[in-house]
C-alpha positions in Angstrom: -0.1 -0.1 -0.3 0.9 3.3 -0.2 3.2 4.9 2.0 4.1 8.2 4.3 6.2 10.0 3.9 5.3 12.5 6.6 4.8 9.1 8.9 8.7 8.3 7.0 10.0 11.2 8.2 8.6 11.2 12.1 10.3 8.6 12.1 13.2 10.3 11.1 13.0 12.6 13.2 12.8 14.5 10.5 10.3 17.2 9.4 8.2 16.4 6.4 7.7 19.4 3.7 4.5 20.3 1.6 3.2 22.5 -0.1 -1.5 23.3 0.3 -3.7 24.4 -2.2 -7.9 25.5 -0.6 -8.9 24.8 -3.8 -9.2 21.2 -6.9 -6.8 22.0 -9.4 -4.9 18.5 -10.3 -2.8 20.8 -13.0 -0.9 22.1 -9.8 -0.3 18.9 -7.8 1.3 18.2 -11.2 3.5 21.2 -11.5 4.2 21.1 -7.9 5.4 17.5 -8.0 7.9 18.3 -9.9 9.5 20.2 -7.2 9.7 16.9 -4.7 7.8 18.1 -2.2 6.9 15.1 0.8 3.4 16.0 1.2 0.1 18.0 -0.9 -2.6 19.6 1.7 -6.1 20.4 0.7 -7.9 22.4 3.1 -11.6 21.1 3.1 -12.8 22.6 5.6 -12.7 26.6 4.3 -11.7 25.4 0.4 -14.6 24.5 -2.4 -13.1 20.7 -2.8 -16.3 18.1 -3.2 -15.0 14.6 -3.0 -14.3 13.7 -6.8 -12.0 16.8 -6.5 -10.1 14.7 -3.1 -10.6 11.7 -5.4 -8.8 13.0 -8.7 -5.5 15.1 -5.8 -4.9 12.0 -4.4 -4.2 10.7 -8.0 -1.8 13.5 -8.7 -0.4 13.6 -5.0 0.4 9.8 -5.9 1.5 9.7 -9.1 3.9 12.2 -7.9 5.0 10.1 -5.0 4.0 12.5 -2.6 1.6 11.7 0.7 -1.7 13.8 0.4 -3.0 15.2 3.1 -6.1 17.1 4.6 -7.8 19.5 7.0 -11.5 18.1 7.3 -15.1 20.4 7.8 -16.0 18.5 10.9 -14.9 15.3 12.4 -18.1 13.6 11.6 -16.8 9.5 11.4 -19.2 9.6 8.1 -17.1 12.9 6.4 -13.6 11.2 8.3 -14.4 8.3 6.5 -15.3 9.4 2.8 -12.1 11.6 2.9 -10.1 7.7 4.0 -11.7 6.4 0.7 -10.6 8.3 -1.2 -7.0 8.0 -0.3 -6.5 10.8 2.1 -3.6 9.5 4.3 -2.8 11.9 7.3 -6.1 13.8 8.7 -5.5 17.2 10.4 -9.1 17.7 12.3 -10.4 20.9 13.5 -12.3 22.6 16.7 -11.2 20.1 18.9 -11.5 21.1 22.6 -12.1 17.7 24.9 -11.4 14.0 25.1 -14.5 13.3 23.2 -13.7 15.6 20.2 -9.7 14.0 20.3 -11.6 10.0 20.5 -13.5 11.3 18.8 -11.4 11.7 15.2 -8.8 9.4 16.6 -11.2 6.1 16.7 -12.7 7.6 13.5 -8.5 7.7 11.7 -8.3 4.3 12.6 -9.4 1.0 12.3 -9.5 -1.6 15.2 -8.5 -2.9 17.1 -7.2 1.4 17.7 -10.0 2.9 16.2 -13.9 2.1 15.0 -13.2 2.8 10.7 -15.6 1.4 8.1 -14.2 -1.0 6.0 -14.7 -0.7 2.2 -13.2 -1.6 -0.7 -12.8 2.0 -2.7 -9.4 3.8 -4.0 -7.7 4.9 -0.8 -7.7 0.7 -0.2 -6.4 0.5 -4.2 -9.8 -2.0 -4.1 -8.8 -4.9 -2.4 -6.9 -5.7 -5.5 -3.0 -5.8 -3.3 -3.5 -7.2 0.3 -5.7 -9.0 3.1 -8.0 -7.0 5.0 -6.4 -7.7 8.4 -2.4 -7.0 6.3 -4.5 -3.3 4.7 -5.9 -2.5 8.3 -2.7 -2.8 10.3 -1.2 -1.4 7.4 -3.1 1.5 7.2 -3.2 2.4 11.0 0.8 2.9 11.3 1.7 4.7 8.1 -1.5 7.0 8.7 -1.3 10.3 10.4 -4.1 12.6 12.3 -3.6 15.9 13.9 -6.0 18.1 16.0 -5.7 21.5 15.4 -6.8 23.7 18.9 -9.5 26.8 18.3 -11.9 27.2 21.8 -10.4 28.5 25.1 -11.8 25.5 25.7 -9.2 23.5 23.6 -6.6 26.3 25.5 -7.6 24.3 28.7 -8.7 21.3 28.5 -5.1 20.0 26.6 -4.0 18.1 29.5 -6.8 15.8 28.1 -6.9 16.0 24.5 -3.5 14.4 25.6 -3.9 12.2 26.5 -5.7 10.1 23.7 -4.4 7.5 21.9 -4.0 7.9 17.9 -3.4 11.5 18.0 0.3 13.0 15.4 0.4 16.2 16.6 -0.8 19.8 17.7 -1.7 22.9 15.9 -4.2 26.3 16.7 -6.9 27.9 14.8 -5.4 31.6 15.6 -7.7 33.3 13.8 -10.7 31.4 16.0 -8.4 31.2 19.1 -8.3 35.2 19.3 -12.3 35.1 18.1 -12.9 32.9 21.5 -10.9 34.2 23.8 -12.6 37.4 23.6 -9.9 39.6 21.0 -11.6 38.5 17.2 -9.1 39.6 13.7 -6.1 39.7 15.9 -3.7 36.6 16.5 -1.4 38.4 17.7 -2.6 40.0 21.3 -0.9 38.9 24.3 -3.5 37.0 25.8 -3.6 35.0 22.4 0.4 34.3 22.2 0.0 33.9 25.9 -2.5 30.7 25.4 -0.5 29.8 22.2 2.6 29.5 24.7 0.9 27.5 27.7 0.1 24.1 25.3 3.1 23.9 23.5 4.9 23.8 27.3 1.7 20.9 27.7 2.3 19.7 24.3 6.0 19.3 25.0 6.0 18.9 28.4 4.4 15.6 28.1 6.6 14.5 25.2 4.1 14.9 22.3 4.5 16.4 18.9 3.1 20.3 17.3 2.8 20.5 13.4 6.0 23.0 13.0 7.6 19.5 15.1 6.7 17.2 12.5 5.8 19.0 9.1 5.8 22.5 7.3 4.0 23.8 4.1 4.2 26.6 1.3 0.6 27.8 1.1 -0.5 29.1 -2.7 -2.8 31.1 -2.0 -0.3 33.4 1.0 3.0 32.3 -2.1 1.4 34.4 -4.5 0.2 37.2 -3.7 4.9 38.3 -2.6 4.6 36.6 -5.8 2.9 38.8 -8.4 3.8 42.2 -6.3 7.2 42.0 -7.0 6.6 40.6 -10.6 4.2 44.1 -11.1 7.5 45.9 -8.9 9.5 44.7 -12.3 7.2 45.1 -14.9 6.7 48.7 -14.0 10.5 49.7 -13.7 11.3 47.7 -16.6 8.0 49.9 -18.9 
């Protein structure tokens, strides 16, 4: 089955380098695939992906040996299942605020005995052509990578119980939503928000667990393009 480049980097104590996108474009993934990124990430919470798009993007990522991951719109078991069945190998679960939500995401991402993922024979499982169910389930459980996003005051308060949940590979933030939850909408740089995130980082590392920036780093296309366009416009004007 497909191996996760992110899992391999975690095992080696290295950082995986990726590329993030908020809109479907198999052409963009095809181009990026020639640049030797470890993974490609779909923002399917705020982006405009349907499940057909997700499957097509996974196909192109696989073609270039990029592990395809996604931030999902919610942690409903059926939502996570459909992303994994398309071929997604890493899930970023948003708005995790307590143990119950963390456990729900973790169980939905893996087969038993670690989790409760439903078993199917779609594209994510290579249509059942390569391995027996037992072999595939055990290997997928190992390769799967789950991150959870702390975006609320409750999540900050309950980070210790979230960290007790098995199956979570890393913790990350949603700074804008966290700022809103803490009473500072639109001000992720506020001292209260920064203090909350620093507190979470210390608890995570103190528990021997990892933050997203410990294991992955990504170039976001939407954030990357404006500076390049501005530079291009400046160069074009100076040459005109």
